[in-house]
C-alpha positions as CSV (number, residue, x, y, z in Angstrom):
1,X,27.4,-39.3,-19.4
2,X,25.6,-36.3,-18.2
3,X,27.7,-33.7,-16.4
4,X,26.3,-32.1,-12.9
5,X,25.4,-28.7,-13.6
6,X,27.6,-26.1,-12.0
7,X,25.8,-22.7,-10.7
8,X,26.9,-20.9,-13.9
9,X,24.1,-23.0,-15.5
10,X,21.8,-21.5,-13.5
11,X,22.6,-18.0,-14.4
12,X,19.8,-17.6,-17.2
13,X,17.1,-19.1,-15.0
14,X,17.5,-16.4,-12.4
15,X,18.3,-13.4,-14.9
16,X,14.8,-14.6,-16.8
17,X,12.8,-14.9,-13.8
18,X,14.6,-11.4,-12.2
19,X,13.4,-9.7,-15.5
20,X,9.9,-11.0,-15.4
21,X,9.4,-9.9,-11.9
22,X,11.5,-6.7,-12.6
23,X,8.5,-6.0,-15.3
24,X,5.3,-7.5,-13.0
25,X,6.4,-4.8,-10.5
26,X,3.8,-2.1,-11.9
27,X,0.7,-4.4,-11.5
28,X,1.4,-7.1,-8.9
29,X,0.7,-4.6,-6.3
30,X,-2.7,-4.5,-7.3
31,X,-2.7,-7.9,-7.1
32,X,-1.3,-8.7,-4.0
33,X,-3.2,-5.8,-1.9
34,X,-6.3,-6.9,-3.4
35,X,-6.1,-10.7,-2.9
36,X,-4.2,-10.5,0.4
37,X,-6.8,-8.2,2.1
38,X,-9.5,-9.5,0.6
39,X,-8.3,-13.3,2.1
40,X,-6.8,-11.6,6.0
41,X,-8.9,-8.4,6.3
42,X,-12.1,-7.1,4.1
43,X,-14.6,-7.9,7.0
44,X,-17.7,-9.8,6.6
45,X,-20.2,-7.4,7.9
46,X,-21.3,-4.6,6.1
47,X,-19.2,-1.5,5.3
48,X,-19.4,1.5,2.7
49,X,-15.8,0.9,1.4
50,X,-12.3,-0.8,2.0
51,X,-9.2,0.4,0.6
52,X,-5.8,0.4,1.1
53,X,-3.5,3.7,1.6
54,X,-1.7,4.5,-2.0
55,X,1.4,4.0,0.1
56,X,0.7,0.1,0.0
57,X,0.8,-0.5,-3.6
58,X,4.4,1.7,-3.7
59,X,5.9,-0.4,-1.0
60,X,4.8,-3.4,-2.5
61,X,5.8,-2.2,-6.3
62,X,9.4,-1.0,-4.8
63,X,9.6,-4.5,-2.9
64,X,8.8,-6.2,-5.7
65,X,11.3,-4.4,-8.2
66,X,14.1,-4.9,-5.4
67,X,13.1,-8.7,-5.7
68,X,13.6,-8.6,-9.2
69,X,17.0,-6.8,-8.9
70,X,18.0,-9.3,-6.7
71,X,17.3,-12.1,-9.2
72,X,19.2,-10.1,-11.8
73,X,22.3,-9.6,-9.5
74,X,22.6,-13.1,-8.0
75,X,22.3,-14.4,-11.9
76,X,25.5,-12.5,-12.5
77,X,26.9,-13.8,-9.4
78,X,25.9,-17.3,-10.9
79,X,27.7,-16.9,-14.2
80,X,30.7,-16.0,-12.3
81,X,30.7,-19.0,-10.0
82,X,33.0,-21.5,-10.7
83,X,32.4,-24.6,-8.0
84,X,29.3,-25.3,-6.3
85,X,31.3,-24.9,-3.4
86,X,30.4,-21.2,-3.7
87,X,26.3,-21.7,-3.3
88,X,26.9,-19.6,-0.2
89,X,27.0,-16.6,-2.2
90,X,23.7,-17.5,-3.8
91,X,21.8,-18.4,-0.6
92,X,23.4,-15.0,0.8
93,X,22.1,-12.6,-2.1
94,X,18.9,-14.4,-1.9
95,X,18.4,-14.1,1.9
96,X,18.1,-10.1,1.1
97,X,14.8,-10.4,-0.6
98,X,13.7,-11.4,3.1
99,X,13.6,-7.8,4.1
100,X,11.4,-7.3,0.9
101,X,8.9,-9.8,1.9
102,X,8.4,-8.3,5.5
103,X,7.7,-5.2,3.9
104,X,4.8,-6.5,1.6
105,X,3.4,-8.3,4.4
106,X,3.4,-4.9,6.6
107,X,2.2,-3.0,3.1
108,X,-0.9,-5.7,3.0
109,X,-1.8,-4.9,6.4
110,X,-2.3,-1.2,6.2
111,X,-5.7,-0.3,5.5
112,X,-9.3,1.3,5.7
113,X,-13.0,1.2,5.6
114,X,-15.9,3.3,6.8
115,X,-19.0,2.0,8.5
116,X,-21.6,2.9,10.3
117,X,-19.9,2.8,13.3
118,X,-17.2,5.0,12.2
119,X,-13.3,4.5,10.4
120,X,-11.4,1.4,11.2
121,X,-7.9,1.6,10.3
122,X,-4.7,-0.7,10.3
123,X,-1.4,0.9,10.1
124,X,1.9,-0.4,8.4
125,X,3.0,-1.5,12.0
126,X,-0.2,-1.8,13.6
127,X,-1.3,-5.3,15.0
128,X,-4.8,-3.9,16.0
129,X,-7.4,-2.8,14.3
130,X,-8.4,0.9,15.7
131,X,-11.6,2.4,15.4
132,X,-12.3,5.5,15.0
133,X,-15.9,6.5,16.0
134,X,-18.3,9.4,14.7
135,X,-18.8,10.4,18.1
136,X,-15.2,10.5,18.9
137,X,-14.5,13.4,16.4
138,X,-14.3,16.7,16.8
139,X,-14.6,18.4,13.5
140,X,-14.3,16.8,9.9
141,X,-12.9,19.3,7.1
142,X,-13.6,18.3,3.2
143,X,-10.5,20.0,2.0
144,X,-11.2,21.5,-1.8
145,X,-8.0,22.5,-4.0
146,X,-8.6,25.5,-6.2
147,X,-5.8,25.7,-9.1
148,X,-6.9,28.9,-11.0
149,X,-10.2,28.5,-12.0
150,X,-10.6,24.5,-11.4
151,X,-11.5,23.3,-8.3
152,X,-11.3,19.4,-6.9
153,X,-12.3,17.7,-3.6
154,X,-8.7,16.5,-2.8
155,X,-8.9,14.9,0.7
156,X,-10.7,14.9,4.0
157,X,-8.8,16.1,7.5
158,X,-10.6,14.4,10.4
159,X,-9.9,15.6,14.1
160,X,-10.1,13.7,16.9
161,X,-11.5,14.6,20.5
162,X,-7.7,13.3,21.7
163,X,-6.1,15.7,19.4
164,X,-5.1,13.1,16.6
165,X,-5.4,14.5,13.1
166,X,-5.7,12.0,10.2
167,X,-6.2,12.3,6.4
168,X,-8.1,10.5,4.0
169,X,-7.5,11.7,-0.3
170,X,-10.6,11.5,-1.9
171,X,-10.7,9.4,-4.7
172,X,-13.7,8.5,-6.9
173,X,-14.7,5.4,-4.2
174,X,-14.5,8.0,-1.3
175,X,-16.0,10.9,-3.6
176,X,-19.3,8.7,-4.1
177,X,-19.8,8.5,0.1
178,X,-19.1,12.0,1.3
179,X,-22.6,12.6,1.8
180,X,-23.5,9.7,3.6
181,X,-20.1,10.6,5.9
182,X,-21.3,13.8,6.4
183,X,-24.9,12.5,7.5
184,X,-23.3,10.2,9.8
185,X,-21.2,13.0,11.6
186,X,-24.2,15.1,11.6
187,X,-26.3,12.8,13.6
188,X,-23.7,12.7,16.4
189,X,-23.2,16.2,16.2
190,X,-19.6,16.8,14.9
191,X,-19.5,19.7,12.7
192,X,-18.4,19.4,8.7
193,X,-16.7,22.2,7.1
194,X,-15.9,22.7,3.7
195,X,-12.7,24.4,3.0
196,X,-11.3,25.5,-0.3
197,X,-7.2,26.4,-0.3
198,X,-5.7,28.1,-2.7
199,X,-2.7,26.3,-5.1
200,X,-0.3,27.5,-7.2
201,X,-0.5,26.7,-10.7
202,X,2.9,25.3,-12.2
203,X,4.9,27.3,-14.4
């Protein structure tokens, strides 16, 4: 007769899943962010570019790694369990994944995109998308960091008329649209400054 499986019999499965999840934490963020935002947030009308901040990818990567670690710890707990009456330990441990799943959802909710109206942005904890219209901006600075003889366009600093300041890092995609951004701002009379900041070289 076949015996009923005890919790310890499942330890190897949890361990394998945990290791796979841990290893996937390096590339899963790109899949989760891209697919999740394409489905739920990317606008259907025209926009110049749509991006998630780097913090979104970091949060998802850390959350996935934590879930993998929890699976591995659960595998250890299962290997030490002698009775199915102790299954509450498994469920208790696995419930710790819930905050990580919430963090992943919050990271997917964080994005910004540029279009003819201005900059649309959603924060980690925001429930509504905010629009920073080009005409609502008091001034915009393109910040270049200079290290030795090397100058690199680093980030865009946006000062709103309400006193709020927002920064957007320049990556390859955003650099492609700096001319279009400058034109949109000039059309509404917003001054664009090009600022160079000296950065000390690391020894």
